[in-house]
Gaussian input, Z-matrix of N, CA and C with variables (Angstrom, degrees):
# hf/3-21g

backbone

0 1
 N
 C     1     B1
 C     2     B2     1     A1
 N     3     B3     2     A2     1     D1
 C     4     B4     3     A3     2     D2
 C     5     B5     4     A4     3     D3
 N     6     B6     5     A5     4     D4
 C     7     B7     6     A6     5     D5
 C     8     B8     7     A7     6     D6
 N     9     B9     8     A8     7     D7
 C    10    B10     9     A9     8     D8
 C    11    B11    10    A10     9     D9
 N    12    B12    11    A11    10    D10
 C    13    B13    12    A12    11    D11
 C    14    B14    13    A13    12    D12
 N    15    B15    14    A14    13    D13
 C    16    B16    15    A15    14    D14
 C    17    B17    16    A16    15    D15
 N    18    B18    17    A17    16    D16
 C    19    B19    18    A18    17    D17
 C    20    B20    19    A19    18    D18
 N    21    B21    20    A20    19    D19
 C    22    B22    21    A21    20    D20
 C    23    B23    22    A22    21    D21
 N    24    B24    23    A23    22    D22
 C    25    B25    24    A24    23    D23
 C    26    B26    25    A25    24    D24
 N    27    B27    26    A26    25    D25
 C    28    B28    27    A27    26    D26
 C    29    B29    28    A28    27    D27
 N    30    B30    29    A29    28    D28
 C    31    B31    30    A30    29    D29
 C    32    B32    31    A31    30    D30
 N    33    B33    32    A32    31    D31
 C    34    B34    33    A33    32    D32
 C    35    B35    34    A34    33    D33
 N    36    B36    35    A35    34    D34
 C    37    B37    36    A36    35    D35
 C    38    B38    37    A37    36    D36
 N    39    B39    38    A38    37    D37
 C    40    B40    39    A39    38    D38
 C    41    B41    40    A40    39    D39
 N    42    B42    41    A41    40    D40
 C    43    B43    42    A42    41    D41
 C    44    B44    43    A43    42    D42
 N    45    B45    44    A44    43    D43
 C    46    B46    45    A45    44    D44
 C    47    B47    46    A46    45    D45
 N    48    B48    47    A47    46    D46
 C    49    B49    48    A48    47    D47
 C    50    B50    49    A49    48    D48
 N    51    B51    50    A50    49    D49
 C    52    B52    51    A51    50    D50
 C    53    B53    52    A52    51    D51
 N    54    B54    53    A53    52    D52
 C    55    B55    54    A54    53    D53
 C    56    B56    55    A55    54    D54
 N    57    B57    56    A56    55    D55
 C    58    B58    57    A57    56    D56
 C    59    B59    58    A58    57    D57
 N    60    B60    59    A59    58    D58
 C    61    B61    60    A60    59    D59
 C    62    B62    61    A61    60    D60
 N    63    B63    62    A62    61    D61
 C    64    B64    63    A63    62    D62
 C    65    B65    64    A64    63    D63
 N    66    B66    65    A65    64    D64
 C    67    B67    66    A66    65    D65
 C    68    B68    67    A67    66    D66
 N    69    B69    68    A68    67    D67
 C    70    B70    69    A69    68    D68
 C    71    B71    70    A70    69    D69
 N    72    B72    71    A71    70    D70
 C    73    B73    72    A72    71    D71
 C    74    B74    73    A73    72    D72
 N    75    B75    74    A74    73    D73
 C    76    B76    75    A75    74    D74
 C    77    B77    76    A76    75    D75
 N    78    B78    77    A77    76    D76
 C    79    B79    78    A78    77    D77
 C    80    B80    79    A79    78    D78
 N    81    B81    80    A80    79    D79
 C    82    B82    81    A81    80    D80
 C    83    B83    82    A82    81    D81
 N    84    B84    83    A83    82    D82
 C    85    B85    84    A84    83    D83
 C    86    B86    85    A85    84    D84
 N    87    B87    86    A86    85    D85
 C    88    B88    87    A87    86    D86
 C    89    B89    88    A88    87    D87
 N    90    B90    89    A89    88    D88
 C    91    B91    90    A90    89    D89
 C    92    B92    91    A91    90    D90
 N    93    B93    92    A92    91    D91
 C    94    B94    93    A93    92    D92
 C    95    B95    94    A94    93    D93
 N    96    B96    95    A95    94    D94
 C    97    B97    96    A96    95    D95
 C    98    B98    97    A97    96    D96
 N    99    B99    98    A98    97    D97
 C   100   B100    99    A99    98    D98
 C   101   B101   100   A100    99    D99
 N   102   B102   101   A101   100   D100
 C   103   B103   102   A102   101   D101
 C   104   B104   103   A103   102   D102
 N   105   B105   104   A104   103   D103
 C   106   B106   105   A105   104   D104
 C   107   B107   106   A106   105   D105
 N   108   B108   107   A107   106   D106
 C   109   B109   108   A108   107   D107
 C   110   B110   109   A109   108   D108
 N   111   B111   110   A110   109   D109
 C   112   B112   111   A111   110   D110
 C   113   B113   112   A112   111   D111
 N   114   B114   113   A113   112   D112
 C   115   B115   114   A114   113   D113
 C   116   B116   115   A115   114   D114
 N   117   B117   116   A116   115   D115
 C   118   B118   117   A117   116   D116
 C   119   B119   118   A118   117   D117
 N   120   B120   119   A119   118   D118
 C   121   B121   120   A120   119   D119
 C   122   B122   121   A121   120   D120
 N   123   B123   122   A122   121   D121
 C   124   B124   123   A123   122   D122
 C   125   B125   124   A124   123   D123
 N   126   B126   125   A125   124   D124
 C   127   B127   126   A126   125   D125
 C   128   B128   127   A127   126   D126
 N   129   B129   128   A128   127   D127
 C   130   B130   129   A129   128   D128
 C   131   B131   130   A130   129   D129
 N   132   B132   131   A131   130   D130
 C   133   B133   132   A132   131   D131
 C   134   B134   133   A133   132   D132
 N   135   B135   134   A134   133   D133
 C   136   B136   135   A135   134   D134
 C   137   B137   136   A136   135   D135
 N   138   B138   137   A137   136   D136
 C   139   B139   138   A138   137   D137
 C   140   B140   139   A139   138   D138
 N   141   B141   140   A140   139   D139
 C   142   B142   141   A141   140   D140
 C   143   B143   142   A142   141   D141
 N   144   B144   143   A143   142   D142
 C   145   B145   144   A144   143   D143
 C   146   B146   145   A145   144   D144
 N   147   B147   146   A146   145   D145
 C   148   B148   147   A147   146   D146
 C   149   B149   148   A148   147   D147
 N   150   B150   149   A149   148   D148
 C   151   B151   150   A150   149   D149
 C   152   B152   151   A151   150   D150
 N   153   B153   152   A152   151   D151
 C   154   B154   153   A153   152   D152
 C   155   B155   154   A154   153   D153
 N   156   B156   155   A155   154   D154
 C   157   B157   156   A156   155   D155
 C   158   B158   157   A157   156   D156
 N   159   B159   158   A158   157   D157
 C   160   B160   159   A159   158   D158
 C   161   B161   160   A160   159   D159
 N   162   B162   161   A161   160   D160
 C   163   B163   162   A162   161   D161
 C   164   B164   163   A163   162   D162
 N   165   B165   164   A164   163   D163
 C   166   B166   165   A165   164   D164
 C   167   B167   166   A166   165   D165
 N   168   B168   167   A167   166   D166
 C   169   B169   168   A168   167   D167
 C   170   B170   169   A169   168   D168
 N   171   B171   170   A170   169   D169
 C   172   B172   171   A171   170   D170
 C   173   B173   172   A172   171   D171
 N   174   B174   173   A173   172   D172
 C   175   B175   174   A174   173   D173
 C   176   B176   175   A175   174   D174
 N   177   B177   176   A176   175   D175
 C   178   B178   177   A177   176   D176
 C   179   B179   178   A178   177   D177
 N   180   B180   179   A179   178   D178
 C   181   B181   180   A180   179   D179
 C   182   B182   181   A181   180   D180
 N   183   B183   182   A182   181   D181
 C   184   B184   183   A183   182   D182
 C   185   B185   184   A184   183   D183
 N   186   B186   185   A185   184   D184
 C   187   B187   186   A186   185   D185
 C   188   B188   187   A187   186   D186
 N   189   B189   188   A188   187   D187
 C   190   B190   189   A189   188   D188
 C   191   B191   190   A190   189   D189
 N   192   B192   191   A191   190   D190
 C   193   B193   192   A192   191   D191
 C   194   B194   193   A193   192   D192
 N   195   B195   194   A194   193   D193
 C   196   B196   195   A195   194   D194
 C   197   B197   196   A196   195   D195
 N   198   B198   197   A197   196   D196
 C   199   B199   198   A198   197   D197
 C   200   B200   199   A199   198   D198
 N   201   B201   200   A200   199   D199
 C   202   B202   201   A201   200   D200
 C   203   B203   202   A202   201   D201
 N   204   B204   203   A203   202   D202
 C   205   B205   204   A204   203   D203
 C   206   B206   205   A205   204   D204
 N   207   B207   206   A206   205   D205
 C   208   B208   207   A207   206   D206
 C   209   B209   208   A208   207   D207
 N   210   B210   209   A209   208   D208
 C   211   B211   210   A210   209   D209
 C   212   B212   211   A211   210   D210
 N   213   B213   212   A212   211   D211
 C   214   B214   213   A213   212   D212
 C   215   B215   214   A214   213   D213
 N   216   B216   215   A215   214   D214
 C   217   B217   216   A216   215   D215
 C   218   B218   217   A217   216   D216
 N   219   B219   218   A218   217   D217
 C   220   B220   219   A219   218   D218
 C   221   B221   220   A220   219   D219
 N   222   B222   221   A221   220   D220
 C   223   B223   222   A222   221   D221
 C   224   B224   223   A223   222   D222
 N   225   B225   224   A224   223   D223
 C   226   B226   225   A225   224   D224
 C   227   B227   226   A226   225   D225
 N   228   B228   227   A227   226   D226
 C   229   B229   228   A228   227   D227
 C   230   B230   229   A229   228   D228
 N   231   B231   230   A230   229   D229
 C   232   B232   231   A231   230   D230
 C   233   B233   232   A232   231   D231
 N   234   B234   233   A233   232   D232
 C   235   B235   234   A234   233   D233
 C   236   B236   235   A235   234   D234
 N   237   B237   236   A236   235   D235
 C   238   B238   237   A237   236   D236
 C   239   B239   238   A238   237   D237
 N   240   B240   239   A239   238   D238
 C   241   B241   240   A240   239   D239
 C   242   B242   241   A241   240   D240
 N   243   B243   242   A242   241   D241
 C   244   B244   243   A243   242   D242
 C   245   B245   244   A244   243   D243
 N   246   B246   245   A245   244   D244
 C   247   B247   246   A246   245   D245
 C   248   B248   247   A247   246   D246
 N   249   B249   248   A248   247   D247
 C   250   B250   249   A249   248   D248
 C   251   B251   250   A250   249   D249
 N   252   B252   251   A251   250   D250
 C   253   B253   252   A252   251   D251
 C   254   B254   253   A253   252   D252
 N   255   B255   254   A254   253   D253
 C   256   B256   255   A255   254   D254
 C   257   B257   256   A256   255   D255
 N   258   B258   257   A257   256   D256
 C   259   B259   258   A258   257   D257
 C   260   B260   259   A259   258   D258
 N   261   B261   260   A260   259   D259
 C   262   B262   261   A261   260   D260
 C   263   B263   262   A262   261   D261
 N   264   B264   263   A263   262   D262
 C   265   B265   264   A264   263   D263
 C   266   B266   265   A265   264   D264
 N   267   B267   266   A266   265   D265
 C   268   B268   267   A267   266   D266
 C   269   B269   268   A268   267   D267
 N   270   B270   269   A269   268   D268
 C   271   B271   270   A270   269   D269
 C   272   B272   271   A271   270   D270
 N   273   B273   272   A272   271   D271
 C   274   B274   273   A273   272   D272
 C   275   B275   274   A274   273   D273
 N   276   B276   275   A275   274   D274
 C   277   B277   276   A276   275   D275
 C   278   B278   277   A277   276   D276
 N   279   B279   278   A278   277   D277
 C   280   B280   279   A279   278   D278
 C   281   B281   280   A280   279   D279
 N   282   B282   281   A281   280   D280
 C   283   B283   282   A282   281   D281
 C   284   B284   283   A283   282   D282
 N   285   B285   284   A284   283   D283
 C   286   B286   285   A285   284   D284
 C   287   B287   286   A286   285   D285
 N   288   B288   287   A287   286   D286
 C   289   B289   288   A288   287   D287
 C   290   B290   289   A289   288   D288
 N   291   B291   290   A290   289   D289
 C   292   B292   291   A291   290   D290
 C   293   B293   292   A292   291   D291
 N   294   B294   293   A293   292   D292
 C   295   B295   294   A294   293   D293
 C   296   B296   295   A295   294   D294
 N   297   B297   296   A296   295   D295
 C   298   B298   297   A297   296   D296
 C   299   B299   298   A298   297   D297

   B1=1.4661
   B2=1.5243
   B3=1.3341
   B4=1.4527
   B5=1.5245
   B6=1.3144
   B7=1.4629
   B8=1.5207
   B9=1.3130
   B10=1.4616
   B11=1.5237
   B12=1.3250
   B13=1.4558
   B14=1.5152
   B15=1.3183
   B16=1.4569
   B17=1.5271
   B18=1.3202
   B19=1.4622
   B20=1.5267
   B21=1.3231
   B22=1.4693
   B23=1.5202
   B24=1.3268
   B25=1.4635
   B26=1.5145
   B27=1.2959
   B28=1.4654
   B29=1.5173
   B30=1.3123
   B31=1.4676
   B32=1.5232
   B33=1.3359
   B34=1.4662
   B35=1.5274
   B36=1.3184
   B37=1.4699
   B38=1.5247
   B39=1.3282
   B40=1.4696
   B41=1.5205
   B42=1.3308
   B43=1.4649
   B44=1.5268
   B45=1.3172
   B46=1.4641
   B47=1.5195
   B48=1.3222
   B49=1.4722
   B50=1.5326
   B51=1.3317
   B52=1.4608
   B53=1.5314
   B54=1.3115
   B55=1.4688
   B56=1.5275
   B57=1.3182
   B58=1.4606
   B59=1.5260
   B60=1.3235
   B61=1.4642
   B62=1.5239
   B63=1.3202
   B64=1.4661
   B65=1.5309
   B66=1.3174
   B67=1.4632
   B68=1.5170
   B69=1.3383
   B70=1.4638
   B71=1.5320
   B72=1.3322
   B73=1.4655
   B74=1.5328
   B75=1.3273
   B76=1.4569
   B77=1.5277
   B78=1.3247
   B79=1.4638
   B80=1.5163
   B81=1.3359
   B82=1.4649
   B83=1.5102
   B84=1.3270
   B85=1.4604
   B86=1.5243
   B87=1.3190
   B88=1.4636
   B89=1.5278
   B90=1.3332
   B91=1.4570
   B92=1.5259
   B93=1.3343
   B94=1.4534
   B95=1.5206
   B96=1.3268
   B97=1.4541
   B98=1.5281
   B99=1.3212
   B100=1.4708
   B101=1.5204
   B102=1.3197
   B103=1.4586
   B104=1.5245
   B105=1.3194
   B106=1.4698
   B107=1.5107
   B108=1.3236
   B109=1.4616
   B110=1.5217
   B111=1.3131
   B112=1.4717
   B113=1.5203
   B114=1.3291
   B115=1.4709
   B116=1.5277
   B117=1.3485
   B118=1.4586
   B119=1.5226
   B120=1.3202
   B121=1.4599
   B122=1.5277
   B123=1.3271
   B124=1.4632
   B125=1.5175
   B126=1.3308
   B127=1.4647
   B128=1.5239
   B129=1.3152
   B130=1.4700
   B131=1.5228
   B132=1.3260
   B133=1.4646
   B134=1.5151
   B135=1.3291
   B136=1.4561
   B137=1.5297
   B138=1.3170
   B139=1.4774
   B140=1.5200
   B141=1.3255
   B142=1.4559
   B143=1.5325
   B144=1.3462
   B145=1.4578
   B146=1.5244
   B147=1.3143
   B148=1.4639
   B149=1.5281
   B150=1.3112
   B151=1.4688
   B152=1.5282
   B153=1.3201
   B154=1.4710
   B155=1.5194
   B156=1.3316
   B157=1.4574
   B158=1.5293
   B159=1.3296
   B160=1.4693
   B161=1.5226
   B162=1.3054
   B163=1.4705
   B164=1.5256
   B165=1.3214
   B166=1.4611
   B167=1.5280
   B168=1.3362
   B169=1.4556
   B170=1.5147
   B171=1.3114
   B172=1.4570
   B173=1.5348
   B174=1.3142
   B175=1.4624
   B176=1.5245
   B177=1.3229
   B178=1.4667
   B179=1.5329
   B180=1.3328
   B181=1.4617
   B182=1.5278
   B183=1.3206
   B184=1.4551
   B185=1.5297
   B186=1.3236
   B187=1.4605
   B188=1.5246
   B189=1.3170
   B190=1.4593
   B191=1.5273
   B192=1.3304
   B193=1.4610
   B194=1.5324
   B195=1.3026
   B196=1.4591
   B197=1.5272
   B198=1.3376
   B199=1.4672
   B200=1.5122
   B201=1.3207
   B202=1.4790
   B203=1.5291
   B204=1.3151
   B205=1.4729
   B206=1.5203
   B207=1.3081
   B208=1.4645
   B209=1.5211
   B210=1.3245
   B211=1.4651
   B212=1.5127
   B213=1.3393
   B214=1.4676
   B215=1.5332
   B216=1.3308
   B217=1.4659
   B218=1.5242
   B219=1.3151
   B220=1.4691
   B221=1.5176
   B222=1.3204
   B223=1.4622
   B224=1.5256
   B225=1.3152
   B226=1.4705
   B227=1.5263
   B228=1.3222
   B229=1.4617
   B230=1.5195
   B231=1.3267
   B232=1.4641
   B233=1.5220
   B234=1.3208
   B235=1.4657
   B236=1.5332
   B237=1.3136
   B238=1.4781
   B239=1.5247
   B240=1.3259
   B241=1.4698
   B242=1.5216
   B243=1.3308
   B244=1.4626
   B245=1.5212
   B246=1.3361
   B247=1.4664
   B248=1.5201
   B249=1.3182
   B250=1.4633
   B251=1.5175
   B252=1.3067
   B253=1.4672
   B254=1.5236
   B255=1.3295
   B256=1.4637
   B257=1.5146
   B258=1.3302
   B259=1.4530
   B260=1.5181
   B261=1.3250
   B262=1.4626
   B263=1.5250
   B264=1.3329
   B265=1.4709
   B266=1.5199
   B267=1.3298
   B268=1.4535
   B269=1.5290
   B270=1.3231
   B271=1.4637
   B272=1.5248
   B273=1.3126
   B274=1.4646
   B275=1.5337
   B276=1.3160
   B277=1.4804
   B278=1.5148
   B279=1.3174
   B280=1.4560
   B281=1.5192
   B282=1.3179
   B283=1.4610
   B284=1.5332
   B285=1.3201
   B286=1.4715
   B287=1.5164
   B288=1.3252
   B289=1.4717
   B290=1.5122
   B291=1.3291
   B292=1.4649
   B293=1.5125
   B294=1.3271
   B295=1.4768
   B296=1.5143
   B297=1.3090
   B298=1.4796
   B299=1.4883
   A1=107.85
   A2=117.50
   A3=121.03
   A4=112.18
   A5=117.78
   A6=121.75
   A7=108.66
   A8=116.59
   A9=121.02
   A10=107.61
   A11=115.70
   A12=121.71
   A13=110.60
   A14=115.73
   A15=119.96
   A16=110.66
   A17=116.97
   A18=122.08
   A19=112.95
   A20=116.48
   A21=119.08
   A22=111.39
   A23=113.93
   A24=121.51
   A25=107.93
   A26=116.87
   A27=121.23
   A28=111.03
   A29=116.48
   A30=120.67
   A31=110.98
   A32=117.12
   A33=120.35
   A34=110.41
   A35=117.68
   A36=120.63
   A37=110.31
   A38=116.49
   A39=121.03
   A40=111.80
   A41=116.52
   A42=120.20
   A43=110.92
   A44=117.08
   A45=120.48
   A46=111.29
   A47=117.93
   A48=120.32
   A49=109.99
   A50=116.69
   A51=119.86
   A52=110.26
   A53=117.89
   A54=121.42
   A55=110.21
   A56=116.69
   A57=120.21
   A58=112.58
   A59=117.51
   A60=121.32
   A61=112.21
   A62=117.91
   A63=121.05
   A64=109.07
   A65=115.74
   A66=119.63
   A67=115.47
   A68=118.26
   A69=118.84
   A70=109.61
   A71=115.75
   A72=120.12
   A73=111.60
   A74=117.70
   A75=119.30
   A76=110.67
   A77=117.37
   A78=120.25
   A79=110.75
   A80=116.57
   A81=120.23
   A82=110.80
   A83=117.24
   A84=120.18
   A85=111.19
   A86=116.30
   A87=120.14
   A88=111.43
   A89=116.69
   A90=121.21
   A91=111.57
   A92=116.46
   A93=119.43
   A94=112.51
   A95=117.88
   A96=120.45
   A97=110.41
   A98=116.42
   A99=120.46
   A100=111.36
   A101=117.72
   A102=122.70
   A103=113.47
   A104=117.16
   A105=121.57
   A106=112.50
   A107=114.03
   A108=119.26
   A109=107.90
   A110=115.82
   A111=120.14
   A112=109.92
   A113=117.78
   A114=121.38
   A115=111.67
   A116=117.11
   A117=120.39
   A118=110.92
   A119=116.74
   A120=120.26
   A121=110.71
   A122=117.15
   A123=120.03
   A124=111.68
   A125=117.25
   A126=121.09
   A127=111.24
   A128=116.53
   A129=120.39
   A130=110.51
   A131=117.06
   A132=120.54
   A133=111.27
   A134=116.88
   A135=121.48
   A136=110.22
   A137=116.30
   A138=119.59
   A139=110.96
   A140=116.55
   A141=119.77
   A142=110.59
   A143=116.77
   A144=120.09
   A145=110.54
   A146=117.85
   A147=122.28
   A148=109.91
   A149=117.33
   A150=121.26
   A151=110.52
   A152=116.80
   A153=120.06
   A154=111.39
   A155=116.31
   A156=119.80
   A157=111.39
   A158=116.81
   A159=119.44
   A160=110.68
   A161=116.09
   A162=122.06
   A163=110.93
   A164=116.18
   A165=120.75
   A166=113.04
   A167=115.89
   A168=120.06
   A169=116.77
   A170=117.86
   A171=119.74
   A172=110.28
   A173=116.17
   A174=121.18
   A175=110.19
   A176=114.96
   A177=120.13
   A178=110.06
   A179=117.65
   A180=120.80
   A181=111.50
   A182=117.35
   A183=121.01
   A184=110.22
   A185=116.15
   A186=121.58
   A187=110.30
   A188=116.86
   A189=120.97
   A190=110.64
   A191=117.13
   A192=120.74
   A193=111.12
   A194=116.47
   A195=120.77
   A196=113.59
   A197=116.79
   A198=120.91
   A199=114.05
   A200=116.89
   A201=123.01
   A202=112.05
   A203=117.20
   A204=121.40
   A205=109.68
   A206=115.67
   A207=120.11
   A208=110.14
   A209=115.24
   A210=120.20
   A211=110.45
   A212=117.72
   A213=121.43
   A214=111.16
   A215=116.41
   A216=120.27
   A217=110.44
   A218=116.29
   A219=120.15
   A220=110.08
   A221=117.20
   A222=121.81
   A223=111.39
   A224=117.03
   A225=120.75
   A226=110.72
   A227=116.84
   A228=120.43
   A229=110.18
   A230=116.75
   A231=119.75
   A232=110.90
   A233=116.26
   A234=120.65
   A235=110.26
   A236=116.49
   A237=120.32
   A238=110.76
   A239=117.18
   A240=119.98
   A241=111.58
   A242=116.05
   A243=120.17
   A244=113.86
   A245=116.66
   A246=120.05
   A247=114.15
   A248=117.74
   A249=120.97
   A250=113.81
   A251=114.47
   A252=123.36
   A253=112.34
   A254=118.17
   A255=125.33
   A256=113.68
   A257=116.97
   A258=120.25
   A259=112.89
   A260=116.29
   A261=119.84
   A262=110.45
   A263=115.92
   A264=120.14
   A265=112.41
   A266=116.57
   A267=120.92
   A268=110.80
   A269=116.20
   A270=119.96
   A271=110.83
   A272=117.97
   A273=119.94
   A274=110.98
   A275=116.98
   A276=120.18
   A277=110.80
   A278=117.56
   A279=121.21
   A280=110.56
   A281=117.66
   A282=120.55
   A283=110.72
   A284=116.85
   A285=119.33
   A286=111.06
   A287=117.70
   A288=120.94
   A289=111.24
   A290=117.57
   A291=121.76
   A292=111.65
   A293=116.74
   A294=121.04
   A295=112.40
   A296=118.02
   A297=122.02
   A298=112.13
   D1=116.73
   D2=-178.20
   D3=-84.38
   D4=-26.46
   D5=178.67
   D6=-84.81
   D7=132.14
   D8=177.11
   D9=-114.33
   D10=115.25
   D11=-178.59
   D12=-82.87
   D13=148.47
   D14=174.55
   D15=-71.36
   D16=-11.73
   D17=178.82
   D18=-100.21
   D19=2.01
   D20=-174.66
   D21=-62.78
   D22=131.78
   D23=176.44
   D24=-157.97
   D25=163.91
   D26=177.72
   D27=-60.84
   D28=-40.83
   D29=179.62
   D30=-62.97
   D31=-44.45
   D32=178.49
   D33=-67.18
   D34=-39.59
   D35=176.03
   D36=-56.20
   D37=-45.21
   D38=179.00
   D39=-62.31
   D40=-42.82
   D41=178.50
   D42=-61.67
   D43=-46.38
   D44=-177.71
   D45=-65.78
   D46=-36.74
   D47=175.24
   D48=-63.29
   D49=-38.94
   D50=177.78
   D51=-63.59
   D52=-43.74
   D53=179.36
   D54=-63.30
   D55=-42.71
   D56=179.85
   D57=-66.64
   D58=-18.85
   D59=178.31
   D60=-79.39
   D61=-14.32
   D62=179.95
   D63=-68.97
   D64=138.48
   D65=-172.79
   D66=-106.39
   D67=-16.22
   D68=-178.20
   D69=-159.78
   D70=175.57
   D71=-176.41
   D72=-63.09
   D73=-38.73
   D74=180.00
   D75=-60.82
   D76=-42.91
   D77=177.08
   D78=-63.10
   D79=-37.54
   D80=177.17
   D81=-62.36
   D82=-47.71
   D83=178.26
   D84=-57.75
   D85=-45.62
   D86=-178.53
   D87=-63.56
   D88=-46.27
   D89=-177.99
   D90=-65.34
   D91=-49.67
   D92=-176.62
   D93=-71.00
   D94=-28.90
   D95=174.79
   D96=-64.32
   D97=-37.96
   D98=177.10
   D99=-74.97
   D100=-35.54
   D101=-173.48
   D102=-77.50
   D103=-38.89
   D104=-169.35
   D105=-120.57
   D106=161.08
   D107=168.14
   D108=-78.59
   D109=165.20
   D110=177.34
   D111=-60.27
   D112=-42.31
   D113=-179.35
   D114=-62.40
   D115=-40.78
   D116=178.96
   D117=-63.30
   D118=-45.04
   D119=179.21
   D120=-65.15
   D121=-40.61
   D122=177.42
   D123=-61.56
   D124=-40.11
   D125=179.64
   D126=-64.69
   D127=-43.76
   D128=179.35
   D129=-67.18
   D130=-41.97
   D131=177.76
   D132=-62.04
   D133=-39.64
   D134=178.36
   D135=-62.48
   D136=-44.36
   D137=178.83
   D138=-60.26
   D139=-41.98
   D140=180.00
   D141=-65.29
   D142=-40.92
   D143=177.69
   D144=-62.65
   D145=-41.45
   D146=177.50
   D147=-60.90
   D148=-45.74
   D149=-179.72
   D150=-59.72
   D151=-43.29
   D152=178.90
   D153=-63.43
   D154=-42.79
   D155=-178.81
   D156=-67.07
   D157=-41.57
   D158=175.82
   D159=-61.07
   D160=-42.92
   D161=179.33
   D162=-58.77
   D163=-33.81
   D164=-179.15
   D165=-93.30
   D166=13.72
   D167=170.55
   D168=83.69
   D169=13.29
   D170=178.66
   D171=-70.96
   D172=152.07
   D173=179.79
   D174=-82.83
   D175=162.73
   D176=176.88
   D177=-56.67
   D178=-42.96
   D179=-178.91
   D180=-63.49
   D181=-42.56
   D182=178.19
   D183=-62.69
   D184=-43.13
   D185=-178.63
   D186=-65.62
   D187=-46.97
   D188=-179.46
   D189=-60.95
   D190=-42.33
   D191=-179.80
   D192=-65.09
   D193=-39.58
   D194=-176.52
   D195=-78.50
   D196=-39.49
   D197=-171.98
   D198=-104.85
   D199=-16.88
   D200=-173.30
   D201=66.65
   D202=16.67
   D203=175.64
   D204=-71.79
   D205=146.22
   D206=178.18
   D207=-73.73
   D208=160.02
   D209=176.50
   D210=-60.08
   D211=-35.13
   D212=178.95
   D213=-64.36
   D214=-41.90
   D215=178.68
   D216=-65.22
   D217=-46.60
   D218=179.86
   D219=-60.71
   D220=-44.22
   D221=179.77
   D222=-62.32
   D223=-42.86
   D224=179.99
   D225=-62.81
   D226=-42.12
   D227=-179.79
   D228=-68.90
   D229=-38.65
   D230=176.47
   D231=-61.81
   D232=-41.14
   D233=177.76
   D234=-61.75
   D235=-40.86
   D236=177.56
   D237=-63.80
   D238=-40.49
   D239=178.25
   D240=-63.80
   D241=-36.70
   D242=-177.81
   D243=-83.01
   D244=-40.84
   D245=-169.80
   D246=-129.17
   D247=4.97
   D248=-172.14
   D249=-81.85
   D250=-159.69
   D251=-174.72
   D252=-81.83
   D253=4.86
   D254=178.07
   D255=71.80
   D256=16.08
   D257=178.02
   D258=-65.84
   D259=-48.46
   D260=177.49
   D261=-59.15
   D262=-49.32
   D263=-177.28
   D264=-59.30
   D265=-42.01
   D266=-179.37
   D267=-58.68
   D268=-48.11
   D269=-177.77
   D270=-71.53
   D271=-41.65
   D272=178.80
   D273=-59.20
   D274=-45.48
   D275=179.09
   D276=-64.85
   D277=-41.21
   D278=-179.60
   D279=-63.49
   D280=-42.57
   D281=179.62
   D282=-67.58
   D283=-38.17
   D284=176.41
   D285=-62.63
   D286=-39.79
   D287=178.21
   D288=-63.88
   D289=-38.09
   D290=179.41
   D291=-66.56
   D292=-32.51
   D293=-178.48
   D294=-72.10
   D295=-21.30
   D296=-176.82
   D297=-81.23

């Protein structure tokens, strides 16, 4: 791994290996339902929805109206898309390639 995250730890490495071991959406639902509270999963899902909408050129107002995300959340995700670790971009591009 050439990228070194400021969050890297043995515990996080173990979690990510567990996530990578999931084979389909049903396994994801089962794992994340056990791992997280409903509110935690909703928050993460909202962030992902915001990232997708920003990627597709939606405005902050459109995103806030659709997702109920705060301006601070939208701004933070936008900052990650522009200056972050490229995690959002990597997955967004990969999913776009799969759709073609």
